[in-house]
Structures are given as C-alpha cells and as structure tokens.
C-alpha positions, -999 to +999 in steps of 0.1 A: -451+529+455-415+521+447-399+543+422-375+526+398-352+536+369-347+512+340-315+494+334-320+472+303-305+439+296-304+448+259-278+468+240-281+490+209-284+467+179-296+437+198-326+420+183-360+422+200-367+390+220-397+373+205-429+368+224-464+354+221-489+374+242-526+379+244-539+413+236-567+432+252-586+426+219-585+388+224-559+383+196-525+367+201-495+388+191-458+380+183-430+402+169-440+389+135-474+407+140-456+440+137-430+432+109-448+454+084-437+485+104-404+504+101-403+507+139-417+491+170-422+510+202-427+485+231-436+501+263-439+480+295-467+498+312-498+492+333-532+507+343-527+517+379-492+535+381-495+573+380-463+575+359-477+551+333-511+568+333-495+602+327-481+588+294-514+573+280-521+604+260-486+606+245-486+569+235-521+572+220-509+602+200-479+583+188-500+554+177-523+577+158-496+599+143-471+574+129-484+549+103-451+531+101-446+526+138-464+501+159-470+513+195-474+484+218-481+484+255-471+453+275-486+450+310-465+425+331-478+435+366-491+409+391-528+412+386-536+392+417-521+418+439-530+447+416-564+439+402-565+472+382-538+455+359-559+425+350-566+416+314-603+424+320-594+460+332-570+463+302-600+455+280-620+482+298-592+508+292-592+499+255-630+499+252-634+533+268-606+548+248-581+555+276-557+532+257-556+535+219-522+518+212-518+495+182-519+466+207-521+463+245-507+430+256-508+410+288-475+394+300-491+372+326-460+350+331-437+381+333-412+363+312-412+389+284-405+418+309-376+398+324-362+390+290-362+426+280-349+437+314-378+460+320-380+472+356-405+501+358-438+514+342-435+530+318-403+514+304-400+521+266-379+502+240-377+514+204-367+490+177-360+497+140-367+470+114-335+458+097-341+445+062-307+428+062-313+409+094-351+406+090-354+416+126-363+445+149-331+459+164-329+481+195-321+517+187-333+535+218-342+526+254-350+554+277-374+582+287-404+590+266-400+626+274-384+650+300-414+650+324-401+629+353-432+633+375-468+625+366-479+662+370-449+677+350-455+690+315-429+677+291-409+702+271-388+676+251-401+643+236-371+620+234-392+592+219-405+614+190-369+624+182-358+588+182-388+577+160-382+606+136-345+595+132-355+560+125-381+570+099-356+593+082-331+564+080-307+580+104-291+566+135-307+576+168-283+601+184-298+604+219-283+597+253-302+568+269-314+583+301-332+558+323-370+559+322-386+564+356-418+550+371-433+526+395-415+493+399-430+463+380-451+443+404-434+409+402-453+379+414-423+365+433-415+395+454 
C-alpha cells in the first residue's frame, strides 16, 4: 500500500471538468445529471483501500443528510490488478448498502481522475453551483475530516463545514489540507 496526499490540478473557482461515466446502478452520469443541486461532492474512492472504506459511513450520512448536495463516488482504480474495485463489486457494495451515495461511478479509462488531478482514495472535491456561470465551481478540495488513519475517530469534519458554508451562501473559509489515502491504482504503473 502506497500512501499518497492529494495535490489537485484545479484551483478555487475552476469549473468541474465534465465526464460521462457508468454508475453502479447501470445508468450513465454526466455533470448535468447533478445540476439541480446547490453543491456537488465528488470523491475519488474505491472498495478495497482501508482509508476509503473508513469514510463510507461519513459519505453515506452526507448523502442522506443534505438534500441539495449530490454525493458522488468515482472509482478509478485498475480493476484488473485490484478485482475488488471492479464495477461488479461496486454494484455489490451498493446492493448490500455499504455504499449509499447519490451515485457511485466507474472511471474505467482513468481519464476523469487524471483531469481532476486526483491521486489518492479518498480524494474529495466540493463544487458549488454558480447560477451566473451555469457551472459547478471548485470551492474546496481537501480532507473530509481530521482522522488521518482508518482507525482514528474524527473530531472535526472539514467537508461538513465546507458544505454548510456553500448552502448558507458563504465562501468556504477552510485551509485546503491534502487528503490522505492509498494511491490511485493506475493501469500504466
């Protein structure tokens, strides 16, 4: 297991790069699929990484708690080398309730993860909908919470603070501390 910290290619205010990805539910999703929401939390994640697994409950809670926020997991890992990250296993995780996000998407080509600059699982990106630009714009990229190890109990939830700021119409006033987790399993490495 290689531990990585994120270092995004996107800056605050940048628009979310578009995508077209298959979901664990068999549907195809694009950014437009989530345009009815005030915010979009994209988390590059997977099934097998202990750091990602430790955040399943938090992401499920966020998806259930916030009606105006789409919580979307994107799994870019090489499923050939890591079969637990296959689309079929993702479907199992959704069916058995381990994953209850608004959508759990498969980035088979890994192009989306590269375009966003994701490097680890989990690697969260929070976007706010801009009426003026008719686009999701990056407002926060960093840790979900302050628990840096899978067995740690969090005491501060950075992502909740960021989401609450967006929903209150305020700017997100959080230092972007890199998220930490297993490296994305690239097919060409």
